[in-house]
N, C-alpha and C positions, 0 to 999 in steps of 0.2 A: 199618413199623417197621424202620429201618436203623441208627439210632444211639440207643442206650438208655443213659441216665445213671441209675445207682442210688446213692442215698445213704441213710444211716441210721446210728444210733449203734452202738457195738460190741455184738455179739450179736443184732442185728436180723435177720440172715439175708441180708445183701448178697451175700456170696460164693456162698452156696447158690442164691439166686435167679438170680444172673448165670450160673452154670453151667447151671442148668435152662433159662434163656432161650436160652443158646448152643446147647444140645442140641436144643431144639425149633425154633429158627429157622435154625440154621447160621451165625449171626453169630459172629465171633471175640470172645472174652472177654478182658478186661484187668482186672487187679486192681491198684489203687493200691499196696497194700503190697508186692506182688511186683515189678511192672514199674517203679514210680516211687520208692517211699519207701526200701525197705531193700536193703542188700547183705548178703552172707554175714557171719555173725557179729554180726548186729544192728547193723551199721554204717549210719548214716543218710547218704544222699546229700546233697550240698550243694544249696542252694536253686536255683541256676541250672540244675543238672542235672535236678532234679525238674521244674522248670517246662518245660525243653526236652523231657523225656520225655512229659509230659502233652500238650504241643502236638503232638508227633509222633503220638501215639495219636489225639487227637481230630481231627486233620487227615485221617485215613483216611476212606474212604467208608462203611465199615460197622464197627460195634462195639457191644458191651455193655461198658460201662466202670463198674466199681463202686469206690466208695471216697469218702472225704470231702474231704480236702485243699481246704478251703473257699476258699482263695485263688484256686483255679482254677474256681470254680463259674460265674462269668459267662462265661468262654470256653467251658466245656463246655456250658452251657445254650444258648449261641448256636449251637453245632454240632449238638446233640442234636435228635432229633425226638420223643423220648419221655423223660419224667422220672418216676422212681419214687422216692418217699420212703417208706421203711420206718420207721414211727413206732410201734414196739411199746413196751409198758410196761417200766419199769426192772426190775421183779422178774423178768420173763421174760428180758430180755436178760442180766441178771446170772447167772441160772440157766444159760442157754445158754453163756455164757463159761466158767463153771465146768465144765460138761459137756464142752465142747470141750478145755479145758485137761487134764482127766483123760484123755479119750479119745485125745488127740494128744500127750501129754506126752513130751518128748524127741525128737519128730519134727517136721519142717517140714510144715505143712498145705499143701494144693494151691494156696491163694491167697497163700502167703507165699514170700518169697525162699528159695532153697536155702541151707542153712546157718543158718537162723533157726528153731531148734527151739522148739516150744511149751514154755512155762515158767510156773511160778507167779509172779505179780507182784502184790504188794499195791499197788504204785505204780499199776499199770494199773487195778485196782479203784477206787482213790482218784480217779484221773482220770475214770473212768466216772461216779462220783458227782459230782465237781466240775462236769463239763460236761453234766450231764443236762438242764439248761435251755438253756444257751447253744447247745449243739450242735443241739438240736431247733429253736430259733428260726430258724436259717439255712435249714433245710428249709421251715419254714412261710412264710418270706419269699418263697421261690421260688414256692410254691403260691399265695400271695396275689396275686402279680403276675407270672405267667409270660409270657415272650415269646409273641407270637401264634401262632408256628409250632409251639409245644411242646404235646404232649399230656401231661397230668399225671395221675398216679395217687398217691393218698395212702392207703397200706395200713397199717392200724392193728392188725391181728391176724393170726395164722397162717391163720385161715379166709379173710380178705380176700386173702391171698397165694394160697391155693389157688383161690379164685374167680377171681382175675385170670388165673392160669395156665389154668384151665378155659375162660375166655372166649377165650383165644388159640387153644385147640384148636378151639372152635366156629367162630371166624372162619376158621381154616385149612380146616376141613372144608367150610364154605359158600363159600369163595372160588373 
């Protein structure tokens, strides 16, 4: 496992899993929201810059790269050796987003660009609701027909995530 791509809808735990994988494996961790999408003050980078940043990250030899930016899925899956789709229920994801909003309100999270403090956004919740099916379908499409070199993991519950992390520990201990 040298290049890990993690996707999932908001609140699924992408950033948390990426940090945990980075800590356990020593792989560098990259967050789409921080390294690619946002600049300070919630200013969105232009498309050409976002695409160039993604290409520069996935061209590296090792990474844990979390985030959705589906326009880049084909390029990232071509480079990744491991694909993780966090596919948790909507109610749990919404609860996690609310919890992180309250817990980090007014401060930038570690996976977010500096100068992008956590804020209450009804627009964001509406987007989570509107994309609950379409966002999920993109992950399922990769799972249905992955490139032959790609090891895939479809994690659908917090327990499945814990079991996945435990299996890494066991492989590490027996290697």
